[in-house]
Every structure is written in structure tokens, then in C-alpha cells.
C-alpha positions in Angstrom: 21.8 10.7 12.3 18.6 8.2 12.5 18.3 5.9 9.3 14.2 6.4 9.9 15.3 10.2 9.2 16.0 9.0 5.5 12.8 8.0 4.5 11.1 10.1 5.4 13.4 13.0 3.1 12.8 9.7 0.2 8.9 9.5 1.0 8.3 13.6 1.0 10.7 14.1 -1.8 13.1 16.3 0.5 15.2 16.0 -2.7 16.9 18.0 -5.0 16.4 17.6 -8.9 17.8 16.5 -11.6 19.3 13.4 -9.4 22.4 11.3 -10.2 23.3 8.3 -9.4 26.2 7.6 -7.8 27.6 6.4 -11.4 26.6 9.1 -12.9 23.5 8.4 -14.1 20.5 10.3 -14.5 17.2 9.3 -12.1 13.6 10.5 -11.6 11.1 9.5 -8.8 7.6 8.9 -10.2 6.5 7.1 -7.2 8.2 6.9 -3.6 6.5 3.6 -2.9 5.1 2.4 -0.2 6.9 2.6 3.6 7.2 -1.1 4.6 6.8 -2.3 8.3 7.4 -6.4 8.2 10.8 -7.8 6.4 12.5 -7.0 3.5 13.5 -3.8 1.9 12.4 -0.3 3.5 10.2 0.4 0.3 7.8 -0.9 -2.0 6.2 -1.0 -5.0 8.7 2.3 -6.5 8.5 3.4 -9.7 11.3 5.4 -11.4 13.2 6.7 -14.2 16.4 5.6 -14.9 18.7 7.0 -17.6 15.3 7.0 -19.8 13.8 3.8 -18.8 10.7 3.1 -16.6 12.0 0.0 -13.4 9.3 -0.8 -10.7 10.2 -2.3 -7.5 11.8 -2.3 -3.9 14.0 0.6 -2.7 16.6 -0.1 0.9 17.7 2.9 2.2 20.8 2.9 4.7 23.4 5.3 6.3 26.7 3.9 4.5 26.4 2.2 0.8 28.7 -0.8 3.6 25.6 -1.6 5.7 24.2 -4.1 2.7 26.9 -6.2 3.1 26.5 -5.0 7.3 23.0 -6.1 7.1 23.5 -9.2 4.8 21.1 -8.0 2.5 23.8 -9.6 0.1 22.7 -13.1 0.4 19.6 -12.6 1.8 17.4 -13.4 -1.7 14.3 -11.5 -0.3 15.8 -8.0 -1.6 16.2 -9.0 -5.2 13.4 -7.1 -6.1 15.4 -4.1 -5.1 16.0 -1.8 -8.4 18.0 1.3 -6.1 19.9 1.4 -3.3 19.7 5.1 -1.3 22.3 5.9 1.4 24.3 8.9 2.5 27.2 8.4 1.7 28.0 6.2 -0.8 32.2 6.6 -0.6 33.6 5.2 -3.1 31.4 2.9 -4.0 29.0 3.3 -7.4 27.2 0.2 -7.4 25.7 -2.4 -4.6 25.3 -6.2 -5.4 22.0 -8.3 -4.6 22.1 -12.0 -4.3 21.4 -13.2 -7.2 24.4 -11.6 -8.9 23.1 -8.9 -10.2 23.9 -4.9 -10.1 21.7 -1.9 -8.5 22.1 1.7 -8.8 23.0 3.4 -5.9 21.5 7.0 -4.6 24.0 8.9 -2.6 21.8 11.9 -0.6 24.0 14.1 1.0 24.4 16.5 -2.0 21.2 16.0 -3.9 18.7 17.3 -0.1 16.0 20.4 -0.7 17.7 23.3 1.3 14.6 23.1 4.3 15.8 19.4 5.2 20.0 20.3 4.7 19.2 23.3 7.1 17.1 21.2 9.3 19.5 18.7 9.5 22.2 20.9 10.9 19.7 21.8 13.7 19.0 18.6 14.3 22.2 16.7 15.0 22.6 19.0 17.7 19.1 18.6 19.8 18.5 15.9 21.9 14.6 14.7 21.0 12.2 13.5 23.6 9.7 10.9 22.7 7.4 11.5 25.8 5.8 14.8 24.6 2.5 14.7 25.1 1.5 18.6 24.0 1.6 20.0 20.6 1.2 23.7 19.9 -0.8 22.2 16.6 -3.5 20.4 18.1 -3.3 20.9 21.7 -5.5 23.1 23.3 -7.5 23.9 20.1 -11.0 24.3 19.7 -13.2 21.6 17.5 -13.2 23.8 14.8 -10.4 24.7 14.0 -9.7 21.4 14.6 -11.7 19.9 12.4 -10.5 22.5 9.8 -7.0 21.5 10.1 -7.6 17.7 9.9 -10.5 17.8 7.1 -7.6 19.7 5.1 -4.7 16.9 5.8 -7.4 14.1 5.2 -7.8 15.4 1.7 -4.2 16.1 1.1 -4.0 12.3 2.4 -6.8 10.8 0.0 -5.2 13.3 -3.1 -1.4 11.3 -2.1 -3.7 7.7 -2.7 -4.7 9.3 -6.2 -1.2 10.7 -7.3 0.1 7.2 -5.8 -2.3 5.1 -8.4 -1.7 7.5 -11.2 1.9 6.8 -10.9 1.2 3.0 -10.8 -1.3 3.1 -14.2 2.3 3.9 -16.0 2.6 0.6 -16.3 -0.7 -0.9 -16.1 -5.0 -0.3 -16.9 -7.1 0.6 -14.1 -8.3 -2.5 -13.5 -4.5 -4.5 -12.4 -4.2 -1.3 -10.3 -7.2 -1.9 -8.9 -6.4 -5.6 -8.5 -3.0 -4.8 -7.5 -4.6 -2.5 -4.3 -7.3 -4.6 -3.6 -5.0 -7.6 -3.3 -2.4 -6.0 -1.2 -5.2 -4.6 1.3 -6.4 -8.2 1.8 -2.9 -8.9 3.1 -3.4 -7.2 5.9 0.0 -5.8 7.7 1.9 -9.2 7.4 1.3 -10.6 4.4 -0.1 -7.3 2.3 3.3 -7.2 -0.1 3.6 -11.3 -0.6 -0.1 -10.8 -1.8 0.8 -7.4 -3.9 4.0 -10.0 -5.7 1.2 -12.2 -6.5 -1.2 -9.6 -8.1 1.8 -9.1 -9.8 3.2 -12.6 -10.9 0.0 -13.5 -12.2 -1.8 -10.3 -14.0 -4.7 -9.8 -14.3 -4.5 -9.7 -18.0 -2.9 -13.2 -18.1 -6.4 -14.1 -16.3 -9.1 -12.6 -18.1 -7.4 -14.7 -21.3 -7.3 -17.5 -19.4 -10.6 -17.2 -18.6 -11.5 -16.7 -22.2 -9.9 -20.1 -22.5 -12.3 -21.3 -20.7 -10.7 -21.2 -17.1 -13.4 -21.4 -13.9 -13.2 -20.4 -10.3 -11.9 -23.0 -9.2 -9.1 -23.3 -11.4 -8.0 -19.8 -10.6 -8.3 -20.8 -6.6 -6.5 -23.5 -7.3 -3.5 -21.8 -9.1 -3.8 -18.8 -6.7 -2.7 -21.5 -3.8 -0.8 -24.1 -5.3 1.8 -22.3 -7.4 2.3 -19.9 -3.8 2.5 -23.0 -1.9 0.7 -21.2 0.4 -1.9 -24.9 0.4 0.3 -26.8 1.6 1.8 -25.1 4.3 -2.2 -24.8 5.3 -3.7 -28.0 4.8 -5.4 -27.8 8.4 -7.3 -24.6 7.8 -9.0 -26.2 4.9 -12.1 -29.5 4.9 -10.0 -32.6 3.4 -12.7 -32.3 0.8 -12.0 -28.8 -0.8 -8.2 -29.5 0.0 -8.0 -32.5 -2.5 -10.3 -31.1 -4.4 -8.2 -27.6 -4.7 -5.2 -29.8 -4.8 -6.7 -32.1 -8.0 -7.9 -29.3 -9.8 -4.7 -27.2 -10.1 -2.4 -30.8 -11.3 -5.2 -31.5 -14.1 -5.6 -27.4 -14.9 -4.0 -26.1 -18.0 -2.7 -22.8 -17.7 -0.1 -22.4 -15.2 2.0 -24.6 -13.6 5.5 -22.2 -12.2 5.6 -22.2 -8.3 7.1 -19.3 -6.8 8.8 -18.9 -3.1 6.7 -16.7 -0.9 7.8 -15.4 2.3 4.2 -16.2 3.8 4.3 -14.7 7.3 1.5 -17.1 9.5 2.7 -16.8 13.1 -0.3 -15.7 14.8 -2.4 -14.8 11.9 -6.3 -14.4 13.4 -8.3 -16.9 11.1 -10.6 -14.4 9.5 -7.6 -12.8 8.3 -5.8 -15.9 7.0 -4.4 -14.8 3.0 -5.8 -18.9 1.7 -9.4 -17.3 2.6 -8.8 -14.0 1.5 -7.0 -15.8 -2.6 -10.3 -18.2 -1.9 -12.0 -14.1 -2.2 -10.0 -13.2 -4.7 -11.1 -16.5 -7.4 -14.5 -16.2 -7.1 -14.2 -12.2 -7.3 -12.2 -11.9 -10.7 -14.9 -14.9 -11.7 -18.0 -12.6 -12.1 -16.2 -9.6 -13.0 -14.4 -11.1 -15.7 -17.6 -9.9 -18.2 -17.9 -6.3 -17.1 -13.8 -5.6 -16.0 -13.2 -4.9 -12.1 -13.9 -1.5 -12.4 -16.3 -1.3 -14.4 -18.0 -4.1 -12.2 -17.7 -2.2 -8.9 -18.5 1.1 -10.6 -22.0 -0.4 -12.2 -22.7 -2.2 -8.6 -22.2 0.8 -6.4 -24.1 3.3 -9.1 -22.0 6.3 -7.9 -24.2 8.7 -9.9 -27.8 7.4 -8.1 -26.7 6.3 -5.0 -26.2 8.0 -1.6 -23.0 7.7 0.6 -24.9 4.5 2.8 -25.9 2.7 -0.1 -23.1 3.1 -1.8 -21.1 1.8 0.8 -23.6 -1.2 1.1 -23.4 -2.7 -2.2 -19.6 -2.5 -2.5 -19.6 -4.7 0.7 -22.7 -7.2 -1.0 -20.0 -7.6 -3.3 -17.6 -9.5 -1.0 -20.0 -11.5 0.7 -21.1 -13.7 -2.8 -19.2 -16.5 -3.4 -19.1 -19.7 -6.1 -16.9 -21.6 -4.7 -17.8 -25.0 -4.0 -17.5 -25.9 -0.7 -16.0 -22.7 0.5 -19.1 -21.0 1.5 -19.2 -22.1 4.8 -15.5 -20.0 5.2 -14.5 -17.2 6.6 -14.8 -14.0 4.0 -14.2 -10.5 4.5 -15.7 -8.7 7.2 -16.9 -4.8 7.6 -13.3 -3.6 8.9 -11.6 -5.0 5.7 -13.6 -3.8 3.3 -14.1 -0.5 4.7 -10.4 0.1 4.4 -10.7 -1.5 1.0 -13.2 1.0 -0.1 -11.6 4.2 1.8 -8.3 3.2 0.4 -8.1 1.5 -2.6 -12.0 2.3 -4.1 -12.7 5.1 -4.0 -9.0 6.4 -4.7 -9.1 5.0 -8.3 -12.5 5.5 -9.2 -11.9 9.6 -7.9 -8.6 8.9 -10.6 -10.7 7.0 -12.9 -12.7 10.0 -13.3 -10.6 12.8 -13.3 -9.4 11.6 -16.5 -12.4 11.3 -18.0 -13.8 14.5 -17.0 -16.5 13.3 -14.7 -16.3 16.3 -12.3 -20.0 16.0 -10.7 -18.3 12.2 -10.3 -15.7 13.0 -8.8 -17.9 15.4 -6.4 -19.7 12.8 -5.5 -16.5 10.5 -4.3 -15.1 13.5 -2.0 -18.9 13.6 -0.5 -19.0 9.9 0.3 -14.8 9.9 1.8 -15.9 13.0 3.6 -19.2 11.6 5.7 -18.3 7.8 5.5 -17.9 6.9 9.4 -14.4 6.3 11.2 -12.4 3.2 10.4 -11.0 1.0 13.1 -8.6 2.5 15.6 -4.9 1.9 15.2 -2.0 1.9 17.2 -1.0 5.4 15.5 -4.3 6.9 16.4 -3.5 5.5 19.9 -0.3 7.2 19.7 -1.6 9.8 18.7 -4.1 10.5 21.1 -1.3 12.2 23.6 -1.2 15.5 22.1 -5.5 16.0 22.4 -8.3 15.9 24.8 -10.5 13.1 25.1 -13.3 14.7 23.9 -11.4 15.5 21.1 -9.8 12.5 20.1 -14.1 10.8 20.5 -14.8 13.8 17.7 -11.9 12.5 15.8 -12.9 8.7 15.5 -16.3 9.4 14.6 -15.2 10.3 11.2 -12.4 8.8 8.3 -11.1 12.2 7.1 -10.4 13.2 10.4 -8.7 10.1 11.2 -7.1 10.0 7.8 -6.1 14.1 8.6 -4.1 13.0 11.6 -2.9 10.2 10.6 -1.0 12.2 7.6 0.2 14.4 10.9 1.9 11.3 12.0 3.2 9.8 8.5 4.8 13.5 8.0 5.6 15.4 11.1 4.7 13.8 14.0 7.1 10.8 13.5 10.1 12.2 12.8 9.5 15.0 15.3 9.5 18.2 12.7 7.0 20.1 14.7 9.3 23.6 13.4 7.7 22.4 10.1 4.2 20.9 11.3 3.7 24.4 12.2 5.1 26.4 9.4 2.5 24.5 7.0 -0.7 25.2 9.5 -0.8 29.0 7.2 
């Protein structure tokens, strides 16, 4: 069996409930987390309830419990945030020991799989998968109306999945912290998204607001971000000497935060506009100007959901990221349209929808969905290009005109195509 298929089982929740760990503890999955495509544990930001205690952290998935040692995770401090080790077969092992000496529970899957996935596994063991298939029973030879209907439905499903993800995160924080973490994670792009997410959890917004009330400036917050994470020392050449020394001196003088963190920054072949150093300066500026109203309220007031149309709403949202008050940072790269669009679609709109839903503002919920449905296509990625093999050029061009259609295609890939679950995909059509 391919280990990646276990990722799908965990991500899609193909498990019996209630779950038991190898040691006999009760386990409830509140949120499966986000699949990690970079170095480190397989899923980040997972939320579970273990014997009544809520835990948040990473999950690592293997076929066998001994793979933890075979892959040298027991010597790697980057796996010390793992809160659950998921395996198909645990053998006689009840716990996994991390590099810091702490033990974590093991969830053995083999006797806790849902009936449909268990039957599917029995069939998969005798089948061979052809990665060069270019015909899809769902997407190939389909008319425009059917294609739009199918992908719109899956695009809305993907949006609701994001809402549920943020709703799970809300259990341990508040709306502003959830939005803060979401923006920070998006700012990190593919290589450093987990690093910026960890930084937003290490220096939570609640602490920042307390420091701001006590007089902390945007420059002091920027220095805390850049120096406590050791990023400034690694990237001295990315700033003018005047700004570099200003940040360094400000950090040494500030009285709010003195702890340093060892973060595994991924800086090789990072485009200048995508560098995390510039993104942290942007965040410091954003958090400074939102301290009076709060982060989410500031965005909602600027975007003005009730009075704006979809184009005006995004235009106002974009301008928020282009304003800078940090001295010496006026000419540094700022978030481009592609990044801002991703934050708008994947972070701001789902969190805003969740906010209005919890406050029973159904008209605003409908407005948010309208913005989502009308938004133009995001930047094409490698998954969309991969999925283009299953459809005509005309259909692919049609999809790349609307975000919701792209999101629907991405949902199909992550849910079915990535694991060759063709029959399950077709069954879902009905």
C-alpha cells in the first residue's frame, strides 16, 4: 500500500468513531489539519481531543510504527510539535518517543477504517494504477453546462471545507487570531507557510495588542518578528544598511519581547517579492494600523460588505496591503495581486462567512458567496495543469475564467484524483 493513501484516509475522515489510540485512550478528531507539501510532518495545525483534552499540533503518518525511527524522526527536532502518530499497523507499540523525549499516542488504523474504505483497500491491493491515463469518466466528453454545474458544486464544497477549518481553529482562539494566523500562513507561500504560521502562534495577536496598548510601535513589532525568528541575521543583504541597523537597534532597545526561536527558514530560490522578511514587515504594518478596531473589523469596515459590489470589495481589500508607514520600507516589495487574491479567496471570505453565520447575518453570508462565485480566476498552478489532461482546451480555458471552477477542480483532485478513486468520484456525482 502507498503511504500517501493513508493521507487521504485521514484527510477525508474515513474512520470509525469513537476512535481509540493504541494505549486505549479515546480520540476525537476536531480538525484533520492541512497537508504539508514541504519538509516536516505530514499534516499541520491538527486539532484533536484526547481523553477530554484539546490538543493542537502536527500529525505524522506511516504504514508501520517503526517507520518513525527508520525515517530518523526521533532525532529531528522539527517533529517535536507532533501530537499524534498515525499508522496502519502499530504492532505491539503503544507510544512514540520524540526527539525531546516526550511521548505521543499512536492511532492504529487497520481496525478503525470505515466499511467503504476497507472494501476499497481490498480491491486496490490487486489493481495496478496507470499514471498516464488521460480520459476521465466524469470530466472528459462533457458539455459546458454539466462541467460548470459539477465544478461549481465542488467549488462551493471546497469553500465550506475552509469555513469548517477556521471554525475548528476558533475553538482555541478568536476571530482576529484565526484571521491573523491565516494571513501569516498565506504570506509564507509554499516554502515558509508553516514557519509563518508557527510564528503567529508563538507571538499571538493577544500579546501584540497588549504591547501596543503599552506603547509598542510598528517598527518595534517588525524588529521582534525579524530578530526573534533570526531571519534578519540570515537576510542582511535584502535590506538597505540603514533599515537593517534600524531594525537591529530597535530590537535591542524594545522592552516587550526577548525570546529567540530556531526556525527552519527555507530561503533557497525564493523570489525577491516572496521573501518572508518583506512579508513580516507588511504584517507589522498591518497589525499596527488595525490595533484600534481589531483585525477582522478593520477589514470588514474597509471592504464594506453591505454596500460594495464584488469588484469594489476586492479593490478596497487590496489597498489595505499597499499602505505602509514603516520608515525606510516604502520601496520594499509588497504583496502582489496574486498573493492578495489568494488571501482574499482562501482566508478572508471564508472567515467573514463564518463570522456572519455565527451572528445570523444571512444576507451578508449570501453576499460573501456572491463575491466568491463572481471572482475571476486565480493564478494557474501545477495541479490545475495536471488536471487539464482530462478535458479539452476549450473546457480548460472555461475553467480558468472563474475561481469557483478552479477551486472545484482542485477539490476533485485532492479528494479523488490524487488517490485514483475513480469509482468513488463517479458515485459522488449522484
